[in-house]
All heavy atoms as TSV, in Angstrom:
chain	resi	resn	atom	element	x	y	z
A	1	MET	N	N	108.360	100.388	108.292
A	1	MET	CA	C	107.628	100.378	107.034
A	1	MET	C	C	106.127	100.491	107.311
A	1	MET	O	O	105.602	99.827	108.188
A	1	MET	CB	C	107.881	99.072	106.289
A	1	MET	CG	C	109.256	98.951	105.692
A	1	MET	SD	S	109.544	100.122	104.388
A	1	MET	CE	C	108.552	99.440	103.104
A	2	ALA	N	N	105.503	101.338	106.547
A	2	ALA	CA	C	104.062	101.482	106.649
A	2	ALA	C	C	103.394	100.313	105.931
A	2	ALA	O	O	103.940	99.760	104.988
A	2	ALA	CB	C	103.624	102.791	106.018
A	3	ARG	N	N	102.237	99.962	106.395
A	3	ARG	CA	C	101.510	98.877	105.743
A	3	ARG	C	C	101.088	99.304	104.351
A	3	ARG	O	O	100.774	100.465	104.097
A	3	ARG	CB	C	100.285	98.514	106.550
A	3	ARG	CG	C	100.641	97.842	107.846
A	3	ARG	CD	C	99.415	97.248	108.451
A	3	ARG	NE	N	99.788	96.506	109.638
A	3	ARG	CZ	C	98.925	95.895	110.398
A	3	ARG	NH1	N	97.657	95.926	110.105
A	3	ARG	NH2	N	99.332	95.236	111.455
A	4	LEU	N	N	101.112	98.361	103.451
A	4	LEU	CA	C	100.790	98.642	102.055
A	4	LEU	C	C	99.380	99.207	101.919
A	4	LEU	O	O	99.141	100.115	101.121
A	4	LEU	CB	C	100.946	97.369	101.222
A	4	LEU	CG	C	100.761	97.522	99.723
A	4	LEU	CD1	C	101.788	98.492	99.174
A	4	LEU	CD2	C	100.901	96.181	99.044
A	5	ALA	N	N	98.454	98.707	102.730
A	5	ALA	CA	C	97.074	99.188	102.656
A	5	ALA	C	C	96.990	100.667	103.026
A	5	ALA	O	O	96.230	101.432	102.411
A	5	ALA	CB	C	96.185	98.376	103.593
A	6	LYS	N	N	97.773	101.093	104.012
A	6	LYS	CA	C	97.773	102.503	104.419
A	6	LYS	C	C	98.369	103.388	103.329
A	6	LYS	O	O	97.907	104.494	103.080
A	6	LYS	CB	C	98.576	102.686	105.709
A	6	LYS	CG	C	97.902	102.169	106.931
A	6	LYS	CD	C	96.803	103.094	107.351
A	6	LYS	CE	C	96.263	102.679	108.700
A	6	LYS	NZ	N	95.171	103.508	109.146
A	7	ILE	N	N	99.418	102.904	102.667
A	7	ILE	CA	C	100.058	103.673	101.608
A	7	ILE	C	C	99.108	103.838	100.428
A	7	ILE	O	O	98.967	104.922	99.854
A	7	ILE	CB	C	101.375	103.007	101.167
A	7	ILE	CG1	C	102.372	103.029	102.327
A	7	ILE	CG2	C	101.952	103.700	99.960
A	7	ILE	CD1	C	103.609	102.211	102.072
A	8	ILE	N	N	98.423	102.769	100.055
A	8	ILE	CA	C	97.467	102.819	98.944
A	8	ILE	C	C	96.294	103.726	99.291
A	8	ILE	O	O	95.841	104.522	98.465
A	8	ILE	CB	C	96.996	101.403	98.572
A	8	ILE	CG1	C	98.164	100.610	97.986
A	8	ILE	CG2	C	95.833	101.453	97.599
A	8	ILE	CD1	C	97.881	99.148	97.801
A	9	ALA	N	N	95.805	103.622	100.527
A	9	ALA	CA	C	94.691	104.463	100.950
A	9	ALA	C	C	95.094	105.933	100.968
A	9	ALA	O	O	94.265	106.815	100.728
A	9	ALA	CB	C	94.210	104.042	102.330
A	10	ASN	N	N	96.356	106.209	101.235
A	10	ASN	CA	C	96.831	107.591	101.273
A	10	ASN	C	C	96.877	108.208	99.875
A	10	ASN	O	O	96.787	109.417	99.732
A	10	ASN	CB	C	98.218	107.648	101.907
A	10	ASN	CG	C	98.664	109.052	102.191
A	10	ASN	OD1	O	97.966	109.808	102.852
A	10	ASN	ND2	N	99.813	109.426	101.671
A	11	ASP	N	N	97.021	107.391	98.849
A	11	ASP	CA	C	97.088	107.897	97.483
A	11	ASP	C	C	95.746	108.431	96.996
A	11	ASP	O	O	95.700	109.315	96.146
A	11	ASP	CB	C	97.585	106.807	96.531
A	11	ASP	CG	C	99.049	106.496	96.747
A	11	ASP	OD1	O	99.752	107.347	97.326
A	11	ASP	OD2	O	99.480	105.410	96.339
A	12	LYS	N	N	94.657	107.879	97.527
A	12	LYS	CA	C	93.340	108.367	97.136
A	12	LYS	C	C	93.087	109.742	97.737
A	12	LYS	O	O	93.561	110.052	98.823
A	12	LYS	CB	C	92.254	107.404	97.623
A	12	LYS	CG	C	92.294	106.051	96.954
A	12	LYS	CD	C	91.062	105.236	97.237
A	12	LYS	CE	C	90.881	104.993	98.718
A	12	LYS	NZ	N	89.753	104.125	99.034
A	13	LYS	N	N	92.329	110.570	97.035
A	13	LYS	CA	C	91.997	111.893	97.544
A	13	LYS	C	C	90.985	111.738	98.678
A	13	LYS	O	O	89.952	111.068	98.514
A	13	LYS	CB	C	91.421	112.747	96.425
A	13	LYS	CG	C	91.200	114.173	96.844
A	13	LYS	CD	C	90.699	115.013	95.702
A	13	LYS	CE	C	90.475	116.425	96.199
A	13	LYS	NZ	N	89.827	117.256	95.205
A	14	PRO	N	N	91.269	112.336	99.850
A	14	PRO	CA	C	90.327	112.199	100.971
A	14	PRO	C	C	89.050	113.013	100.742
A	14	PRO	O	O	89.030	113.971	99.956
A	14	PRO	CB	C	91.119	112.753	102.160
A	14	PRO	CG	C	92.118	113.664	101.571
A	14	PRO	CD	C	92.451	113.100	100.217
A	15	LYS	N	N	88.014	112.600	101.440
A	15	LYS	CA	C	86.733	113.291	101.323
A	15	LYS	C	C	86.857	114.737	101.809
A	15	LYS	O	O	86.273	115.641	101.235
A	15	LYS	CB	C	85.680	112.555	102.147
A	15	LYS	CG	C	84.290	113.088	102.009
A	15	LYS	CD	C	83.287	112.221	102.735
A	15	LYS	CE	C	81.879	112.728	102.559
A	15	LYS	NZ	N	80.904	111.877	103.240
A	16	PHE	N	N	87.631	114.945	102.862
A	16	PHE	CA	C	87.886	116.277	103.401
A	16	PHE	C	C	89.385	116.545	103.352
A	16	PHE	O	O	90.195	115.654	103.625
A	16	PHE	CB	C	87.383	116.384	104.848
A	16	PHE	CG	C	85.916	116.092	104.981
A	16	PHE	CD1	C	85.482	114.874	105.489
A	16	PHE	CD2	C	84.970	117.021	104.588
A	16	PHE	CE1	C	84.138	114.597	105.611
A	16	PHE	CE2	C	83.629	116.745	104.699
A	16	PHE	CZ	C	83.202	115.537	105.211
A	17	GLN	N	N	89.764	117.770	103.029
A	17	GLN	CA	C	91.176	118.114	102.832
A	17	GLN	C	C	92.011	117.911	104.097
A	17	GLN	O	O	93.184	117.547	104.022
A	17	GLN	CB	C	91.284	119.564	102.361
A	17	GLN	CG	C	92.690	119.978	101.969
A	17	GLN	CD	C	93.247	119.182	100.796
A	17	GLN	OE1	O	92.516	118.754	99.933
A	17	GLN	NE2	N	94.548	118.988	100.792
A	18	VAL	N	N	91.428	118.130	105.285
A	18	VAL	CA	C	92.191	118.012	106.530
A	18	VAL	C	C	92.572	116.565	106.851
A	18	VAL	O	O	93.421	116.332	107.707
A	18	VAL	CB	C	91.439	118.616	107.730
A	18	VAL	CG1	C	91.365	120.108	107.616
A	18	VAL	CG2	C	90.064	118.012	107.857
A	19	ARG	N	N	91.968	115.619	106.172
A	19	ARG	CA	C	92.300	114.214	106.419
A	19	ARG	C	C	93.551	113.748	105.678
A	19	ARG	O	O	93.999	112.632	105.864
A	19	ARG	CB	C	91.125	113.320	106.009
A	19	ARG	CG	C	89.939	113.471	106.928
A	19	ARG	CD	C	88.861	112.489	106.549
A	19	ARG	NE	N	87.690	112.655	107.392
A	19	ARG	CZ	C	86.554	112.043	107.193
A	19	ARG	NH1	N	86.405	111.224	106.168
A	19	ARG	NH2	N	85.531	112.239	107.997
A	20	HIS	N	N	94.095	114.614	104.839
A	20	HIS	CA	C	95.310	114.267	104.096
A	20	HIS	C	C	96.462	114.076	105.067
A	20	HIS	O	O	96.642	114.834	106.015
A	20	HIS	CB	C	95.652	115.367	103.097
A	20	HIS	CG	C	96.951	115.151	102.413
A	20	HIS	ND1	N	97.125	114.202	101.438
A	20	HIS	CD2	C	98.159	115.735	102.584
A	20	HIS	CE1	C	98.383	114.232	101.029
A	20	HIS	NE2	N	99.022	115.157	101.713
A	21	ARG	N	N	97.276	113.054	104.835
A	21	ARG	CA	C	98.425	112.761	105.696
A	21	ARG	C	C	99.682	112.704	104.836
A	21	ARG	O	O	99.746	111.921	103.889
A	21	ARG	CB	C	98.210	111.410	106.395
A	21	ARG	CG	C	99.249	111.025	107.395
A	21	ARG	CD	C	99.121	111.882	108.627
A	21	ARG	NE	N	100.204	111.609	109.555
A	21	ARG	CZ	C	100.062	111.549	110.848
A	21	ARG	NH1	N	98.878	111.734	111.386
A	21	ARG	NH2	N	101.091	111.321	111.620
A	22	ASN	N	N	100.654	113.536	105.153
A	22	ASN	CA	C	101.922	113.501	104.427
A	22	ASN	C	C	102.670	112.225	104.775
A	22	ASN	O	O	102.790	111.867	105.940
A	22	ASN	CB	C	102.784	114.706	104.798
A	22	ASN	CG	C	102.248	115.991	104.253
A	22	ASN	OD1	O	101.704	116.010	103.162
A	22	ASN	ND2	N	102.380	117.069	104.987
A	23	ARG	N	N	103.179	111.551	103.753
A	23	ARG	CA	C	103.943	110.326	103.960
A	23	ARG	C	C	105.252	110.403	103.197
A	23	ARG	O	O	105.340	111.018	102.138
A	23	ARG	CB	C	103.163	109.107	103.481
A	23	ARG	CG	C	102.011	108.741	104.390
A	23	ARG	CD	C	101.413	107.410	104.009
A	23	ARG	NE	N	100.382	107.052	104.944
A	23	ARG	CZ	C	100.595	106.306	106.031
A	23	ARG	NH1	N	101.778	105.828	106.277
A	23	ARG	NH2	N	99.608	106.020	106.848
A	24	CYS	N	N	106.244	109.734	103.738
A	24	CYS	CA	C	107.557	109.669	103.106
A	24	CYS	C	C	107.416	108.951	101.764
A	24	CYS	O	O	106.777	107.908	101.662
A	24	CYS	CB	C	108.519	108.913	104.013
A	24	CYS	SG	S	110.132	108.608	103.303
A	25	GLU	N	N	108.026	109.529	100.714
A	25	GLU	CA	C	107.951	108.906	99.398
A	25	GLU	C	C	108.815	107.654	99.314
A	25	GLU	O	O	108.603	106.812	98.461
A	25	GLU	CB	C	108.385	109.904	98.324
A	25	GLU	CG	C	107.393	111.003	98.094
A	25	GLU	CD	C	107.781	111.906	96.948
A	25	GLU	OE1	O	108.938	111.844	96.488
A	25	GLU	OE2	O	106.912	112.671	96.516
A	26	HIS	N	N	109.761	107.537	100.203
A	26	HIS	CA	C	110.695	106.411	100.153
A	26	HIS	C	C	110.148	105.195	100.905
A	26	HIS	O	O	110.148	104.086	100.386
A	26	HIS	CB	C	112.039	106.849	100.734
A	26	HIS	CG	C	113.153	105.923	100.440
A	26	HIS	ND1	N	113.624	105.036	101.364
A	26	HIS	CD2	C	113.889	105.738	99.320
A	26	HIS	CE1	C	114.611	104.341	100.831
A	26	HIS	NE2	N	114.787	104.752	99.578
A	27	CYS	N	N	109.682	105.395	102.146
A	27	CYS	CA	C	109.247	104.251	102.962
A	27	CYS	C	C	107.778	104.310	103.375
A	27	CYS	O	O	107.238	103.319	103.844
A	27	CYS	CB	C	110.124	104.138	104.204
A	27	CYS	SG	S	109.881	105.474	105.387
A	28	GLY	N	N	107.123	105.465	103.251
A	28	GLY	CA	C	105.711	105.572	103.603
A	28	GLY	C	C	105.451	105.959	105.049
A	28	GLY	O	O	104.315	105.937	105.496
A	29	ARG	N	N	106.482	106.331	105.781
A	29	ARG	CA	C	106.332	106.682	107.194
A	29	ARG	C	C	105.529	107.984	107.320
A	29	ARG	O	O	105.823	108.967	106.648
A	29	ARG	CB	C	107.716	106.873	107.814
A	29	ARG	CG	C	107.731	107.036	109.308
A	29	ARG	CD	C	109.190	107.030	109.791
A	29	ARG	NE	N	109.269	106.728	111.195
A	29	ARG	CZ	C	109.283	107.650	112.160
A	29	ARG	NH1	N	109.222	108.922	111.848
A	29	ARG	NH2	N	109.349	107.284	113.418
A	30	PRO	N	N	104.501	108.023	108.215
A	30	PRO	CA	C	103.656	109.206	108.311
A	30	PRO	C	C	104.175	110.282	109.261
A	30	PRO	O	O	103.722	111.411	109.221
A	30	PRO	CB	C	102.334	108.652	108.810
A	30	PRO	CG	C	102.722	107.477	109.632
A	30	PRO	CD	C	103.929	106.896	108.960
A	31	ARG	N	N	105.116	109.942	110.130
A	31	ARG	CA	C	105.570	110.912	111.123
A	31	ARG	C	C	106.973	111.407	110.824
A	31	ARG	O	O	107.709	110.782	110.078
A	31	ARG	CB	C	105.525	110.292	112.517
A	31	ARG	CG	C	104.116	109.930	112.908
A	31	ARG	CD	C	104.045	109.443	114.312
A	31	ARG	NE	N	102.655	109.106	114.627
A	31	ARG	CZ	C	102.207	108.947	115.829
A	31	ARG	NH1	N	103.010	109.091	116.865
A	31	ARG	NH2	N	100.949	108.638	116.026
A	32	ALA	N	N	107.341	112.527	111.447
A	32	ALA	CA	C	108.649	113.152	111.269
A	32	ALA	C	C	108.910	113.408	109.789
A	32	ALA	O	O	109.969	113.086	109.261
A	32	ALA	CB	C	109.748	112.297	111.891
A	33	PHE	N	N	107.938	114.008	109.121
A	33	PHE	CA	C	107.981	114.260	107.682
A	33	PHE	C	C	108.615	115.620	107.423
A	33	PHE	O	O	108.257	116.620	108.048
A	33	PHE	CB	C	106.550	114.227	107.133
A	33	PHE	CG	C	106.445	114.452	105.669
A	33	PHE	CD1	C	106.715	113.430	104.780
A	33	PHE	CD2	C	106.068	115.683	105.167
A	33	PHE	CE1	C	106.601	113.635	103.409
A	33	PHE	CE2	C	105.952	115.896	103.808
A	33	PHE	CZ	C	106.220	114.867	102.943
A	34	ILE	N	N	109.578	115.688	106.503
A	34	ILE	CA	C	110.224	116.940	106.117
A	34	ILE	C	C	109.641	117.346	104.767
A	34	ILE	O	O	109.902	116.695	103.750
A	34	ILE	CB	C	111.750	116.768	106.032
A	34	ILE	CG1	C	112.286	116.285	107.381
A	34	ILE	CG2	C	112.410	118.070	105.614
A	34	ILE	CD1	C	113.736	115.881	107.350
A	35	ARG	N	N	108.850	118.400	104.748
A	35	ARG	CA	C	108.123	118.801	103.544
A	35	ARG	C	C	109.030	119.165	102.386
A	35	ARG	O	O	108.729	118.859	101.239
A	35	ARG	CB	C	107.231	119.996	103.838
A	35	ARG	CG	C	106.022	119.676	104.655
A	35	ARG	CD	C	105.174	120.910	104.796
A	35	ARG	NE	N	104.048	120.660	105.680
A	35	ARG	CZ	C	103.138	121.562	105.987
A	35	ARG	NH1	N	103.224	122.777	105.478
A	35	ARG	NH2	N	102.152	121.276	106.787
A	36	MET	N	N	110.118	119.840	102.682
A	36	MET	CA	C	111.003	120.322	101.627
A	36	MET	C	C	111.554	119.182	100.772
A	36	MET	O	O	111.749	119.322	99.572
A	36	MET	CB	C	112.154	121.107	102.248
A	36	MET	CG	C	113.018	121.826	101.273
A	36	MET	SD	S	114.184	122.834	102.177
A	36	MET	CE	C	114.890	123.744	100.851
A	37	PHE	N	N	111.794	118.031	101.398
A	37	PHE	CA	C	112.375	116.892	100.695
A	37	PHE	C	C	111.391	115.750	100.485
A	37	PHE	O	O	111.707	114.759	99.832
A	37	PHE	CB	C	113.594	116.380	101.470
A	37	PHE	CG	C	114.661	117.414	101.623
A	37	PHE	CD1	C	114.806	118.107	102.804
A	37	PHE	CD2	C	115.514	117.709	100.576
A	37	PHE	CE1	C	115.792	119.070	102.951
A	37	PHE	CE2	C	116.497	118.661	100.704
A	37	PHE	CZ	C	116.638	119.350	101.894
A	38	LYS	N	N	110.201	115.850	101.069
A	38	LYS	CA	C	109.162	114.809	100.997
A	38	LYS	C	C	109.672	113.473	101.502
A	38	LYS	O	O	109.370	112.413	100.950
A	38	LYS	CB	C	108.624	114.678	99.572
A	38	LYS	CG	C	107.943	115.943	99.085
A	38	LYS	CD	C	107.401	115.782	97.711
A	38	LYS	CE	C	106.773	117.076	97.240
A	38	LYS	NZ	N	106.336	117.001	95.866
A	39	LEU	N	N	110.457	113.523	102.588
A	39	LEU	CA	C	111.036	112.326	103.200
A	39	LEU	C	C	110.832	112.386	104.705
A	39	LEU	O	O	110.694	113.467	105.281
A	39	LEU	CB	C	112.538	112.238	102.922
A	39	LEU	CG	C	112.974	112.051	101.476
A	39	LEU	CD1	C	114.471	112.254	101.362
A	39	LEU	CD2	C	112.585	110.679	100.983
A	40	CYS	N	N	110.855	111.216	105.349
A	40	CYS	CA	C	110.841	111.185	106.804
A	40	CYS	C	C	112.267	111.408	107.297
A	40	CYS	O	O	113.225	111.370	106.524
A	40	CYS	CB	C	110.297	109.855	107.314
A	40	CYS	SG	S	111.340	108.439	106.959
A	41	ARG	N	N	112.424	111.634	108.582
A	41	ARG	CA	C	113.739	111.948	109.131
A	41	ARG	C	C	114.720	110.793	108.980
A	41	ARG	O	O	115.911	111.004	108.759
A	41	ARG	CB	C	113.628	112.343	110.596
A	41	ARG	CG	C	113.122	111.227	111.490
A	41	ARG	CD	C	113.148	111.598	112.960
A	41	ARG	NE	N	112.557	110.549	113.744
A	41	ARG	CZ	C	113.193	109.442	114.125
A	41	ARG	NH1	N	114.445	109.255	113.777
A	41	ARG	NH2	N	112.579	108.526	114.831
A	42	VAL	N	N	114.236	109.559	109.060
A	42	VAL	CA	C	115.103	108.386	108.957
A	42	VAL	C	C	115.658	108.257	107.542
A	42	VAL	O	O	116.871	108.114	107.344
A	42	VAL	CB	C	114.324	107.107	109.363
A	42	VAL	CG1	C	115.186	105.889	109.227
A	42	VAL	CG2	C	113.780	107.232	110.769
A	43	CYS	N	N	114.785	108.320	106.552
A	43	CYS	CA	C	115.226	108.228	105.155
A	43	CYS	C	C	116.066	109.430	104.767
A	43	CYS	O	O	117.041	109.290	104.029
A	43	CYS	CB	C	114.021	108.116	104.232
A	43	CYS	SG	S	113.109	106.585	104.439
A	44	PHE	N	N	115.699	110.617	105.272
A	44	PHE	CA	C	116.473	111.815	104.967
A	44	PHE	C	C	117.900	111.669	105.470
A	44	PHE	O	O	118.856	111.983	104.762
A	44	PHE	CB	C	115.812	113.045	105.596
A	44	PHE	CG	C	116.591	114.299	105.406
A	44	PHE	CD1	C	116.626	114.923	104.181
A	44	PHE	CD2	C	117.311	114.857	106.458
A	44	PHE	CE1	C	117.350	116.085	103.990
A	44	PHE	CE2	C	118.040	116.013	106.275
A	44	PHE	CZ	C	118.055	116.629	105.042
A	45	ARG	N	N	118.050	111.164	106.668
A	45	ARG	CA	C	119.390	111.008	107.244
A	45	ARG	C	C	120.204	109.992	106.448
A	45	ARG	O	O	121.367	110.227	106.108
A	45	ARG	CB	C	119.277	110.572	108.703
A	45	ARG	CG	C	120.602	110.517	109.411
A	45	ARG	CD	C	120.383	110.386	110.917
A	45	ARG	NE	N	121.636	110.594	111.615
A	45	ARG	CZ	C	122.486	109.626	111.939
A	45	ARG	NH1	N	122.221	108.379	111.618
A	45	ARG	NH2	N	123.602	109.880	112.575
A	46	ASN	N	N	119.598	108.853	106.144
A	46	ASN	CA	C	120.312	107.811	105.391
A	46	ASN	C	C	120.713	108.291	103.994
A	46	ASN	O	O	121.850	108.086	103.564
A	46	ASN	CB	C	119.456	106.547	105.274
A	46	ASN	CG	C	119.303	105.836	106.594
A	46	ASN	OD1	O	120.133	105.984	107.479
A	46	ASN	ND2	N	118.236	105.069	106.730
A	47	LEU	N	N	119.794	108.924	103.291
A	47	LEU	CA	C	120.077	109.376	101.936
A	47	LEU	C	C	121.063	110.541	101.905
A	47	LEU	O	O	121.903	110.624	101.005
A	47	LEU	CB	C	118.782	109.760	101.220
A	47	LEU	CG	C	117.824	108.608	100.923
A	47	LEU	CD1	C	116.528	109.136	100.339
A	47	LEU	CD2	C	118.452	107.603	99.986
A	48	SER	N	N	120.980	111.424	102.905
A	48	SER	CA	C	121.910	112.560	102.918
A	48	SER	C	C	123.326	112.111	103.260
A	48	SER	O	O	124.300	112.663	102.739
A	48	SER	CB	C	121.436	113.641	103.881
A	48	SER	OG	O	121.384	113.133	105.200
A	49	LEU	N	N	123.465	111.112	104.105
A	49	LEU	CA	C	124.797	110.592	104.423
A	49	LEU	C	C	125.426	109.908	103.210
A	49	LEU	O	O	126.645	109.934	103.031
A	49	LEU	CB	C	124.739	109.615	105.599
A	49	LEU	CG	C	124.528	110.244	106.974
A	49	LEU	CD1	C	124.352	109.163	108.031
A	49	LEU	CD2	C	125.693	111.135	107.346
A	50	LYS	N	N	124.596	109.317	102.358
A	50	LYS	CA	C	125.098	108.675	101.132
A	50	LYS	C	C	125.345	109.690	100.017
A	50	LYS	O	O	125.916	109.339	98.984
A	50	LYS	CB	C	124.090	107.633	100.635
A	50	LYS	CG	C	123.946	106.440	101.557
A	50	LYS	CD	C	122.885	105.498	101.043
A	50	LYS	CE	C	122.638	104.369	102.012
A	50	LYS	NZ	N	121.507	103.530	101.598
A	51	GLY	N	N	124.874	110.941	100.221
A	51	GLY	CA	C	125.051	111.970	99.205
A	51	GLY	C	C	123.979	111.946	98.137
A	51	GLY	O	O	124.168	112.506	97.053
A	52	MET	N	N	122.846	111.332	98.416
A	52	MET	CA	C	121.772	111.215	97.440
A	52	MET	C	C	120.833	112.437	97.422
A	52	MET	O	O	120.091	112.618	96.476
A	52	MET	CB	C	120.942	109.957	97.717
A	52	MET	CG	C	121.751	108.670	97.719
A	52	MET	SD	S	122.415	108.275	96.119
A	52	MET	CE	C	120.951	107.726	95.300
A	53	VAL	N	N	120.862	113.252	98.481
A	53	VAL	CA	C	120.020	114.440	98.550
A	53	VAL	C	C	120.869	115.628	98.112
A	53	VAL	O	O	121.860	115.951	98.773
A	53	VAL	CB	C	119.474	114.649	99.979
A	53	VAL	CG1	C	118.579	115.863	100.033
A	53	VAL	CG2	C	118.721	113.424	100.456
A	54	PRO	N	N	120.522	116.276	97.008
A	54	PRO	CA	C	121.356	117.375	96.515
A	54	PRO	C	C	121.319	118.588	97.442
A	54	PRO	O	O	120.264	118.957	97.956
A	54	PRO	CB	C	120.751	117.705	95.152
A	54	PRO	CG	C	119.367	117.197	95.213
A	54	PRO	CD	C	119.383	116.024	96.136
A	55	GLY	N	N	122.486	119.185	97.660
A	55	GLY	CA	C	122.575	120.406	98.456
A	55	GLY	C	C	122.683	120.183	99.941
A	55	GLY	O	O	122.708	121.140	100.706
A	56	VAL	N	N	122.731	118.943	100.393
A	56	VAL	CA	C	122.801	118.657	101.829
A	56	VAL	C	C	124.141	118.004	102.124
A	56	VAL	O	O	124.522	117.013	101.493
A	56	VAL	CB	C	121.652	117.717	102.264
A	56	VAL	CG1	C	121.772	117.368	103.730
A	56	VAL	CG2	C	120.319	118.361	101.992
A	57	THR	N	N	124.864	118.579	103.085
A	57	THR	CA	C	126.138	118.001	103.506
A	57	THR	C	C	126.133	117.838	105.011
A	57	THR	O	O	125.424	118.564	105.712
A	57	THR	CB	C	127.334	118.893	103.105
A	57	THR	OG1	O	127.137	120.188	103.675
A	57	THR	CG2	C	127.458	119.004	101.604
A	58	LYS	N	N	126.922	116.918	105.499
A	58	LYS	CA	C	127.032	116.693	106.932
A	58	LYS	C	C	127.837	117.841	107.535
A	58	LYS	O	O	128.909	118.188	107.048
A	58	LYS	CB	C	127.707	115.365	107.208
A	58	LYS	CG	C	127.752	115.014	108.672
A	58	LYS	CD	C	128.394	113.674	108.908
A	58	LYS	CE	C	128.471	113.404	110.391
A	58	LYS	NZ	N	129.219	112.205	110.683
A	59	SER	N	N	127.301	118.421	108.594
A	59	SER	CA	C	128.012	119.540	109.213
A	59	SER	C	C	129.100	119.007	110.142
A	59	SER	O	O	128.986	117.943	110.746
A	59	SER	CB	C	127.036	120.407	110.009
A	59	SER	OG	O	126.485	119.669	111.073
A	60	SER	N	N	130.176	119.759	110.233
A	60	SER	CA	C	131.248	119.433	111.171
A	60	SER	C	C	131.900	120.724	111.619
A	60	SER	O	O	132.121	121.630	110.822
A	60	SER	CB	C	132.267	118.511	110.506
A	60	SER	OG	O	132.843	119.144	109.406
A	61	TRP	N	N	132.169	120.833	112.906
A	61	TRP	CA	C	132.867	122.001	113.425
A	61	TRP	C	C	133.731	121.631	114.590
A	61	TRP	O	O	133.714	120.585	115.119
A	61	TRP	CB	C	131.912	123.140	113.802
A	61	TRP	CG	C	130.896	122.766	114.811
A	61	TRP	CD1	C	131.037	122.673	116.157
A	61	TRP	CD2	C	129.517	122.435	114.561
A	61	TRP	NE1	N	129.870	122.312	116.762
A	61	TRP	CE2	C	128.925	122.152	115.797
A	61	TRP	CE3	C	128.740	122.354	113.416
A	61	TRP	CZ2	C	127.589	121.798	115.922
A	61	TRP	CZ3	C	127.424	122.000	113.557
A	61	TRP	CH2	C	126.855	121.741	114.792
């Protein structure tokens, strides 16, 4: 879990555009961010296994 202060600070518009940091909408994690779903890899995996992410299924072969 990201610290609440970091999450709140991320919501404000940065002075320079390059300082923007993508964060997971579910937990606030700044790394391993998947842009298409706006989630980190951990939350994406958990939610997709539960069937909460539309269009994503577990592959098996």
